Backbone as CSV, one residue per row, in Angstrom:
resi,resn,N_x,N_y,N_z,CA_x,CA_y,CA_z,C_x,C_y,C_z
1,ALA,-10.131,-25.935,-7.801,-11.495,-25.636,-7.401,-12.295,-25.216,-8.629
2,ILE,-13.548,-25.607,-8.671,-14.410,-25.274,-9.790,-14.752,-23.785,-9.741
3,PRO,-14.711,-23.064,-10.880,-15.044,-21.636,-10.877,-16.465,-21.405,-10.375
4,LEU,-16.661,-20.285,-9.690,-17.968,-19.985,-9.109,-19.052,-19.901,-10.166
5,MET,-18.748,-19.290,-11.318,-19.761,-19.155,-12.370,-20.210,-20.514,-12.871
6,LEU,-19.272,-21.464,-12.977,-19.624,-22.798,-13.423,-20.493,-23.490,-12.386
7,LEU,-20.170,-23.266,-11.126,-20.989,-23.819,-10.046,-22.415,-23.303,-10.145
8,MET,-22.573,-21.985,-10.303,-23.902,-21.387,-10.367,-24.672,-21.912,-11.574
9,ALA,-23.962,-22.093,-12.692,-24.622,-22.617,-13.892,-25.144,-24.019,-13.638
10,GLY,-24.335,-24.842,-12.972,-24.762,-26.201,-12.667,-25.958,-26.228,-11.740
11,ILE,-25.949,-25.338,-10.748,-27.061,-25.279,-9.814,-28.333,-24.813,-10.507
12,LEU,-28.217,-23.813,-11.400,-29.390,-23.316,-12.109,-30.002,-24.378,-13.010
13,VAL,-29.131,-25.138,-13.690,-29.642,-26.227,-14.529,-30.404,-27.227,-13.688
14,SER,-29.828,-27.593,-12.549,-30.484,-28.560,-11.682,-31.755,-27.988,-11.063
15,TYR,-31.745,-26.662,-10.819,-32.948,-26.026,-10.270,-34.125,-26.236,-11.210
16,HIS,-33.866,-26.060,-12.506,-34.936,-26.233,-13.482,-35.353,-27.692,-13.585
17,ARG,-34.506,-28.555,-13.087,-34.852,-29.975,-13.062,-35.427,-30.365,-11.700
18,ASN,-35.732,-29.364,-10.881,-36.326,-29.581,-9.554,-35.428,-30.416,-8.642
19,ASP,-34.119,-30.177,-8.735,-33.189,-30.950,-7.907,-32.098,-30.032,-7.379
20,LEU,-32.492,-28.913,-6.779,-31.549,-27.916,-6.327,-30.620,-28.443,-5.236
21,ALA,-31.182,-29.162,-4.276,-30.375,-29.667,-3.160,-29.295,-30.630,-3.654
22,THR,-29.651,-31.486,-4.610,-28.686,-32.436,-5.153,-27.536,-31.709,-5.834
23,ALA,-27.852,-30.649,-6.577,-26.815,-29.880,-7.253,-25.915,-29.181,-6.242
24,TYR,-26.509,-28.606,-5.215,-25.727,-27.921,-4.188,-24.773,-28.896,-3.512
25,ASN,-25.293,-30.049,-3.131,-24.471,-31.044,-2.441,-23.344,-31.566,-3.324
26,LYS,-23.556,-31.553,-4.625,-22.529,-32.018,-5.566,-21.410,-30.994,-5.708
27,TYR,-21.783,-29.718,-5.829,-20.799,-28.691,-6.150,-20.196,-28.000,-4.935
28,ARG,-20.890,-28.008,-3.796,-20.373,-27.301,-2.618,-18.960,-27.748,-2.229
29,PRO,-18.664,-29.048,-2.189,-17.308,-29.473,-1.804,-16.218,-28.933,-2.721
30,MET,-16.571,-28.636,-3.981,-15.572,-28.158,-4.930,-15.114,-26.741,-4.618
31,LEU,-15.869,-26.027,-3.800,-15.524,-24.651,-3.463,-14.843,-24.527,-2.108
32,LEU,-14.611,-25.643,-1.446,-13.941,-25.599,-0.146,-12.475,-25.217,-0.317
33,ASP,-11.982,-24.416,0.621,-10.594,-23.961,0.578,-9.990,-24.111,1.964
34,GLY,-8.950,-24.931,2.077,-8.339,-25.178,3.373,-7.299,-24.160,3.788
35,GLY,-6.947,-23.245,2.900,-6.001,-22.193,3.255,-4.545,-22.565,3.150
36,GLY,-4.257,-23.859,2.981,-2.881,-24.300,2.783,-1.942,-24.002,3.940
37,GLU,-0.643,-23.960,3.650,0.385,-23.737,4.668,0.277,-22.344,5.290
38,GLN,-0.201,-21.382,4.512,-0.343,-20.023,5.035,-1.324,-19.987,6.205
39,CYS,-2.407,-20.741,6.081,-3.398,-20.794,7.146,-2.810,-21.439,8.402
40,ILE,-2.076,-22.518,8.219,-1.457,-23.204,9.357,-0.471,-22.275,10.065
41,ALA,0.298,-21.517,9.282,1.233,-20.568,9.863,0.507,-19.497,10.667
42,GLU,-0.652,-19.078,10.168,-1.434,-18.058,10.870,-1.924,-18.576,12.218
43,LEU,-2.317,-19.843,12.277,-2.730,-20.430,13.556,-1.585,-20.373,14.559
44,GLY,-0.379,-20.680,14.087,0.778,-20.625,14.970,1.026,-19.219,15.483
45,GLU,0.878,-18.234,14.613,1.075,-16.844,14.996,0.018,-16.389,16.003
46,GLN,-1.181,-16.954,15.906,-2.271,-16.590,16.812,-2.163,-17.281,18.168
47,GLY,-1.244,-18.237,18.275,-1.082,-18.946,19.537,-2.091,-20.046,19.763
48,VAL,-2.680,-20.549,18.687,-3.644,-21.650,18.792,-2.885,-22.952,19.053
49,GLU,-3.381,-23.750,19.987,-2.810,-25.063,20.268,-3.534,-26.088,19.400
50,PHE,-2.829,-26.699,18.471,-3.495,-27.586,17.514,-2.579,-28.692,17.030
51,GLN,-3.224,-29.701,16.455,-2.521,-30.807,15.802,-2.994,-30.864,14.354
52,LEU,-2.082,-30.838,13.407,-2.445,-30.866,11.997,-2.916,-32.256,11.592
53,ILE,-4.076,-32.323,10.973,-4.623,-33.585,10.463,-4.487,-33.634,8.950
54,GLY,-4.723,-32.526,8.282,-4.668,-32.474,6.822,-6.027,-32.758,6.211
55,ASP,-6.057,-32.968,4.904,-7.316,-33.264,4.228,-7.848,-34.604,4.710
56,THR,-9.135,-34.619,5.057,-9.740,-35.840,5.588,-11.221,-35.863,5.217
57,GLY,-11.980,-36.739,5.831,-13.394,-36.854,5.511,-13.642,-37.833,4.387
58,SER,-14.672,-37.545,3.581,-15.076,-38.439,2.492,-15.387,-37.621,1.252
59,ASP,-15.741,-38.281,0.163,-16.108,-37.574,-1.067,-17.329,-36.692,-0.829
60,THR,-18.272,-37.188,-0.045,-19.488,-36.429,0.245,-19.217,-35.318,1.240
61,CYS,-18.374,-35.606,2.208,-18.097,-34.666,3.293,-16.588,-34.465,3.471
62,PRO,-15.940,-33.816,2.518,-14.494,-33.587,2.651,-14.207,-32.451,3.630
63,ILE,-13.117,-32.583,4.366,-12.670,-31.532,5.278,-11.262,-31.135,4.850
64,LYS,-11.115,-29.921,4.390,-9.851,-29.442,3.850,-8.952,-28.875,4.947
65,ASN,-7.707,-29.342,4.979,-6.710,-28.819,5.907,-7.244,-28.829,7.350
66,ALA,-7.726,-29.988,7.765,-8.325,-30.117,9.096,-7.271,-30.025,10.191
67,VAL,-7.651,-29.414,11.307,-6.783,-29.347,12.473,-7.592,-29.704,13.716
68,LYS,-6.937,-30.358,14.673,-7.568,-30.675,15.954,-7.109,-29.640,16.962
69,VAL,-8.038,-28.843,17.457,-7.727,-27.727,18.350,-7.941,-28.134,19.806
70,SER,-6.950,-27.858,20.629,-7.061,-28.156,22.059,-7.117,-26.896,22.907
71,GLY,-6.754,-25.757,22.335,-6.804,-24.522,23.102,-6.433,-23.318,22.258
72,PHE,-6.731,-22.138,22.807,-6.377,-20.876,22.170,-5.494,-20.086,23.128
73,LYS,-4.882,-19.052,22.641,-3.946,-18.284,23.458,-4.600,-17.759,24.737
74,ASN,-5.828,-17.271,24.622,-6.502,-16.664,25.774,-7.838,-17.312,26.107
75,THR,-8.161,-18.445,25.452,-9.481,-19.058,25.617,-9.369,-20.563,25.783
76,LYS,-10.151,-21.095,26.709,-10.168,-22.536,26.944,-11.496,-23.135,26.460
77,PRO,-11.448,-24.039,25.477,-12.677,-24.725,25.041,-13.005,-25.877,25.985
78,SER,-14.243,-26.342,25.961,-14.671,-27.420,26.857,-13.967,-28.730,26.563
79,SER,-13.583,-28.945,25.316,-12.872,-30.156,24.907,-12.276,-29.922,23.525
80,PRO,-11.290,-30.736,23.107,-10.714,-30.577,21.768,-11.770,-30.803,20.683
81,PHE,-11.539,-30.224,19.513,-12.474,-30.367,18.400,-11.716,-30.215,17.091
82,VAL,-12.343,-30.664,15.999,-11.727,-30.608,14.673,-12.508,-29.647,13.781
83,LEU,-11.780,-28.781,13.086,-12.362,-27.875,12.106,-11.377,-27.688,10.961
84,SER,-11.869,-27.207,9.837,-10.999,-26.795,8.753,-10.238,-25.561,9.208
85,CYS,-8.989,-25.448,8.802,-8.112,-24.383,9.288,-8.711,-22.978,9.174
86,PRO,-9.269,-22.567,8.024,-9.793,-21.203,7.941,-10.900,-20.919,8.951
87,THR,-11.681,-21.917,9.297,-12.753,-21.699,10.270,-12.182,-21.522,11.670
88,VAL,-11.072,-22.188,11.965,-10.403,-21.983,13.254,-9.890,-20.548,13.346
89,VAL,-9.329,-20.040,12.259,-8.846,-18.659,12.243,-10.000,-17.701,12.525
90,THR,-11.125,-17.926,11.865,-12.299,-17.077,12.071,-12.788,-17.164,13.507
91,LEU,-12.865,-18.389,14.033,-13.308,-18.584,15.408,-12.378,-17.861,16.381
92,ASN,-11.081,-17.981,16.162,-10.114,-17.330,17.043,-10.279,-15.807,17.026
93,ASN,-10.522,-15.249,15.851,-10.715,-13.804,15.751,-11.940,-13.355,16.542
94,TRP,-13.006,-14.151,16.474,-14.227,-13.841,17.241,-13.965,-13.943,18.738
95,LEU,-13.256,-14.971,19.152,-12.936,-15.142,20.570,-12.110,-13.964,21.080
96,ASP,-11.108,-13.558,20.300,-10.241,-12.461,20.710,-10.998,-11.139,20.781
97,GLU,-11.830,-10.885,19.774,-12.564,-9.618,19.751,-13.437,-9.454,20.992
98,ASN,-13.982,-10.568,21.476,-14.898,-10.518,22.611,-14.244,-10.872,23.945
99,ASN,-12.920,-11.080,23.911,-12.176,-11.406,25.128,-12.834,-12.579,25.867
100,ILE,-13.192,-13.615,25.109,-13.846,-14.794,25.681,-12.796,-15.690,26.332
101,LYS,-13.027,-16.048,27.574,-12.075,-16.851,28.331,-12.370,-18.347,28.253
102,SER,-13.628,-18.702,28.072,-13.988,-20.121,27.974,-15.299,-20.269,27.215
103,PHE,-15.459,-21.428,26.576,-16.735,-21.728,25.926,-16.953,-23.228,25.887
104,THR,-18.208,-23.601,25.853,-18.598,-25.007,25.723,-19.174,-25.215,24.335
105,HIS,-18.647,-26.188,23.625,-19.169,-26.474,22.287,-19.958,-27.782,22.290
106,MET,-20.853,-27.902,21.303,-21.701,-29.089,21.160,-21.264,-29.936,19.969
107,GLY,-20.088,-29.633,19.442,-19.583,-30.430,18.327,-19.308,-29.593,17.097
108,THR,-18.553,-30.175,16.191,-18.186,-29.500,14.949,-18.452,-30.390,13.736
109,ILE,-17.805,-31.551,13.670,-17.903,-32.426,12.503,-19.115,-33.345,12.589
110,ASN,-19.931,-33.321,11.542,-21.094,-34.214,11.469,-21.545,-34.279,10.018
111,CYS,-21.271,-35.380,9.347,-21.630,-35.550,7.932,-23.123,-35.831,7.830
112,ARG,-23.897,-34.775,7.666,-25.359,-34.918,7.639,-25.972,-33.769,6.846
113,LYS,-27.242,-33.909,6.540,-27.993,-32.844,5.885,-28.624,-31.936,6.940
114,MET,-28.953,-30.716,6.545,-29.647,-29.809,7.449,-30.973,-30.434,7.862
115,ARG,-31.320,-30.247,9.093,-32.578,-30.807,9.582,-33.759,-30.158,8.869
116,GLY,-34.592,-30.993,8.277,-35.758,-30.505,7.563,-35.476,-30.094,6.134
117,ARG,-34.233,-30.271,5.674,-33.878,-29.880,4.313,-33.004,-30.952,3.677
118,GLY,-32.812,-30.829,2.357,-31.973,-31.796,1.669,-30.555,-31.317,1.459
119,PHE,-30.251,-30.099,1.899,-28.929,-29.532,1.708,-27.958,-30.052,2.763
120,GLN,-26.742,-30.331,2.328,-25.725,-30.800,3.256,-25.365,-29.691,4.244
121,SER,-25.278,-30.037,5.518,-24.921,-29.077,6.554,-23.455,-28.682,6.432
122,GLU,-23.130,-27.458,6.862,-21.738,-27.020,6.880,-20.918,-27.816,7.886
123,HIS,-21.582,-28.472,8.835,-20.873,-29.367,9.752,-20.213,-30.512,8.988
124,SER,-20.715,-30.797,7.809,-20.162,-31.875,6.995,-18.747,-31.566,6.524
125,TYR,-18.421,-30.276,6.450,-17.158,-29.859,5.843,-16.173,-29.270,6.860
126,GLY,-16.499,-29.342,8.132,-15.613,-28.778,9.142,-15.574,-27.271,9.121
127,THR,-16.659,-26.657,8.659,-16.719,-25.190,8.576,-17.762,-24.618,9.532
128,ALA,-18.198,-25.402,10.518,-19.237,-24.947,11.434,-18.963,-25.433,12.850
129,VAL,-19.402,-24.632,13.827,-19.271,-24.999,15.232,-20.534,-24.576,15.967
130,ASP,-20.979,-25.402,16.913,-22.124,-25.096,17.769,-21.618,-24.803,19.173
131,ILE,-22.024,-23.667,19.720,-21.559,-23.236,21.039,-22.748,-23.006,21.968
132,SER,-22.703,-23.627,23.147,-23.837,-23.560,24.074,-23.599,-22.675,25.289
133,VAL,-22.336,-22.444,25.649,-22.012,-21.628,26.828,-20.822,-20.742,26.504
134,VAL,-20.906,-19.478,26.897,-19.797,-18.536,26.720,-19.511,-17.868,28.059
135,ASP,-18.326,-18.077,28.583,-17.928,-17.480,29.864,-18.985,-17.681,30.952
136,GLY,-19.515,-18.895,31.019,-20.487,-19.228,32.054,-21.915,-18.835,31.748
137,ALA,-22.146,-18.143,30.643,-23.511,-17.757,30.246,-24.072,-18.814,29.308
138,SER,-25.185,-19.421,29.702,-25.806,-20.501,28.939,-26.796,-19.943,27.923
139,VAL,-26.649,-20.347,26.670,-27.586,-19.905,25.639,-28.999,-20.367,25.984
140,LYS,-29.127,-21.587,26.462,-30.443,-22.134,26.791,-31.095,-21.397,27.957
141,GLU,-30.328,-21.085,28.987,-30.892,-20.512,30.208,-30.850,-18.983,30.254
142,ASP,-29.856,-18.379,29.617,-29.622,-16.952,29.823,-29.946,-16.065,28.635
143,TRP,-30.184,-16.668,27.461,-30.499,-15.843,26.292,-31.799,-15.063,26.538
144,GLY,-31.777,-13.781,26.240,-32.962,-12.950,26.375,-33.204,-12.417,27.771
145,GLN,-32.349,-12.790,28.718,-32.499,-12.304,30.085,-31.896,-10.899,30.211
146,GLU,-32.574,-10.038,30.949,-32.094,-8.667,31.125,-31.140,-8.605,32.311
147,ASN,-29.991,-9.237,32.122,-28.958,-9.232,33.158,-27.597,-9.311,32.471
148,ALA,-26.550,-9.420,33.268,-25.198,-9.406,32.711,-24.957,-10.565,31.748
149,LYS,-25.468,-11.757,32.077,-25.259,-12.915,31.207,-26.023,-12.755,29.893
150,GLY,-27.243,-12.244,29.988,-28.015,-12.015,28.768,-27.355,-10.980,27.880
151,GLU,-26.828,-9.933,28.490,-26.121,-8.894,27.755,-24.878,-9.464,27.071
152,ARG,-24.170,-10.320,27.790,-22.955,-10.924,27.255,-23.267,-11.769,26.023
153,LEU,-24.284,-12.585,26.108,-24.653,-13.446,24.989,-25.096,-12.638,23.782
154,TYR,-25.879,-11.596,24.035,-26.325,-10.748,22.929,-25.138,-10.123,22.209
155,ASN,-24.188,-9.616,22.978,-23.046,-8.934,22.384,-22.167,-9.875,21.566
156,VAL,-21.900,-11.078,22.095,-21.028,-11.988,21.355,-21.741,-12.541,20.122
157,ALA,-23.068,-12.725,20.208,-23.828,-13.195,19.047,-23.835,-12.147,17.946
158,SER,-23.992,-10.882,18.329,-23.973,-9.806,17.344,-22.593,-9.681,16.708
159,SER,-21.558,-9.832,17.512,-20.186,-9.748,17.010,-19.895,-10.843,15.992
160,ALA,-20.484,-12.021,16.192,-20.230,-13.143,15.287,-20.627,-12.825,13.856
161,CYS,-21.578,-11.894,13.682,-22.009,-11.515,12.339,-20.888,-10.861,11.547
162,ARG,-19.909,-10.316,12.233,-18.789,-9.662,11.551,-17.698,-10.655,11.156
163,HIS,-17.826,-11.884,11.596,-16.777,-12.865,11.355,-17.245,-14.054,10.504
164,PHE,-18.427,-14.570,10.792,-18.921,-15.768,10.117,-19.941,-15.417,9.029
165,SER,-20.065,-16.305,8.052,-21.064,-16.122,7.005,-22.479,-16.239,7.569
166,ASN,-22.665,-17.177,8.473,-23.959,-17.391,9.116,-23.744,-17.509,10.621
167,ALA,-24.532,-16.781,11.391,-24.453,-16.822,12.843,-25.884,-16.954,13.372
168,LEU,-26.262,-18.173,13.730,-27.632,-18.463,14.147,-27.727,-18.528,15.661
169,ASN,-28.867,-18.149,16.195,-29.083,-18.084,17.635,-30.537,-18.403,17.953
170,PRO,-30.968,-18.328,19.204,-32.359,-18.681,19.527,-33.416,-17.861,18.788
171,GLU,-33.054,-16.701,18.255,-34.016,-15.914,17.491,-34.222,-16.489,16.088
172,THR,-33.300,-17.316,15.637,-33.372,-17.835,14.270,-34.505,-18.833,14.111
173,ASN,-34.526,-19.837,14.966,-35.591,-20.842,14.964,-35.477,-21.699,16.214
174,ARG,-36.450,-22.570,16.423,-36.506,-23.363,17.649,-35.362,-24.375,17.744
175,LEU,-34.771,-24.730,16.610,-33.675,-25.693,16.636,-32.429,-25.118,17.297
176,HIS,-32.368,-23.806,17.422,-31.212,-23.172,18.037,-31.570,-22.531,19.378
177,HIS,-32.523,-23.118,20.070,-32.958,-22.569,21.361,-31.888,-22.700,22.439
178,ASP,-30.914,-23.605,22.212,-29.927,-23.848,23.263,-28.479,-23.668,22.802
179,HIS,-28.278,-23.113,21.611,-26.892,-22.923,21.159,-26.797,-21.917,20.028
180,PHE,-25.579,-21.430,19.834,-25.236,-20.639,18.659,-24.664,-21.570,17.608
181,HIS,-25.011,-21.326,16.364,-24.399,-22.046,15.243,-23.672,-21.021,14.392
182,PHE,-22.368,-21.203,14.230,-21.547,-20.320,13.401,-20.940,-21.132,12.265
183,ASP,-20.997,-20.614,11.040,-20.351,-21.328,9.937,-19.820,-20.370,8.887
184,ASN,-18.964,-20.921,8.029,-18.349,-20.169,6.945,-18.852,-20.639,5.587
185,GLY,-20.121,-21.007,5.530,-20.710,-21.445,4.272,-21.295,-20.292,3.483
186,PHE,-22.202,-20.608,2.550,-22.871,-19.575,1.774,-23.984,-18.951,2.601
187,GLY,-24.402,-17.766,2.208,-25.523,-17.130,2.877,-25.086,-15.911,3.653
188,GLY,-25.991,-15.424,4.469,-25.736,-14.253,5.281,-26.783,-14.130,6.362
189,ARG,-27.086,-15.272,6.998,-28.118,-15.278,8.030,-27.496,-14.878,9.359
190,CYS,-27.948,-13.772,9.882,-27.340,-13.282,11.099,-28.276,-12.287,11.767
191,GLY,-28.046,-12.070,13.041,-28.804,-11.058,13.747,-29.341,-11.567,15.061
192,ALA,-29.492,-10.651,16.015,-30.024,-10.985,17.325,-30.864,-9.823,17.822
193,LYS,-32.113,-10.093,18.144,-32.977,-9.047,18.692,-32.645,-8.849,20.166
194,ARG,-32.535,-7.646,20.556,-32.082,-7.332,21.899,-33.113,-7.752,22.946
195,PHE,-32.736,-8.732,23.760,-33.530,-9.171,24.897,-34.970,-9.537,24.530
196,SER,-35.196,-10.093,23.360,-36.542,-10.530,23.011,-36.794,-11.913,23.590
197,LEU,-38.050,-12.215,23.850,-38.402,-13.506,24.422,-38.255,-14.598,23.391
198,ARG,-37.969,-15.818,23.852,-37.865,-16.953,22.945,-39.218,-17.217,22.286
199,LYS,-39.148,-17.645,21.027,-40.365,-17.941,20.291,-40.235,-19.319,19.669
200,ASP,-41.346,-19.948,19.429,-41.339,-21.281,18.822,-41.492,-21.118,17.326
201,PHE,-40.372,-20.859,16.645,-40.404,-20.660,15.218,-40.658,-21.981,14.477
202,ASN,-41.312,-21.884,13.352,-41.554,-23.077,12.532,-40.480,-23.261,11.488
203,GLN,-39.674,-22.224,11.279,-38.630,-22.303,10.252,-37.571,-23.312,10.641
204,GLU,-37.199,-24.157,9.706,-36.183,-25.188,9.964,-34.856,-24.748,9.362
205,ASP,-33.785,-25.349,9.905,-32.461,-25.079,9.331,-31.584,-26.295,9.590
């Protein structure tokens, strides 16, 4: 893996050349870490039901130590999905902390740029998951409601900040009006306002 300082130097040089997104997209894959055999062993210890895929993807969108997950020890997902091993570990820890019994996801792998930006999405690297329903509470219908489902969504969204690098929700922008986006990329975007009404944000992500 390329040293972080070298990565930052490359990005700064490109920034001065007005090509920050291109530099980020070039160097981001070099910092991906699949966790190796230790990560796979940890999944087994956690009781995750999975199939090992290994390194996959493309030069632009590599996925390190990918695994196909069909279930967790105490949680049932809506359907199997693929993520990089360390992100599965993080997801499992979040599920366990919140005693989540089921969730519906909107996908994980998607080799694309962020909407409205030139930066490659974390979905490109198998380090992100979109979740629309948690234990029967719909992000689209129940977020911000002053009831048990609204309370549940607020609590699990706030908890995600302790596990993921970025935890986006309907308060982040209009693109997340119907789902949570969790990823293990760079940054620290997180937070949920308690029972605030949905707003039509102009900020893109």
